[in-house]
C-alpha positions, 0 to 999 in steps of 0.5 A: 816118955820110956814105955813100960812093962805090963805085969806078966800073967800066969794061965794055964798050959791048955788056955795058952795053947788056946790063944797061941791058936788065934794068933793071926800070921805074924803077931806074937804074943804080946803083941796079942796081949797088948792090943788085947789090953790097948782094947779093953780099956778103950772099951771101958773108957766108952762104957764109963763115958755112955754111963756119964752121959745117962746119968747126967740125962737122967739128973737133967730130967728129974730137974725138970720135971 
């Protein structure tokens, strides 16, 4: 499978300096962005599953009285 590029994002020069300042040694800006996107996707999937299970539990409780 081919890889795909994420769209470029615009940030203020001050913010770019701020997040360049938190890069780990040897970490590139694209690596940082990729890691942030992967982490956010994982968190959102986990959150969606948590909500799904909670809604299912509520419905099961309502059905059982």
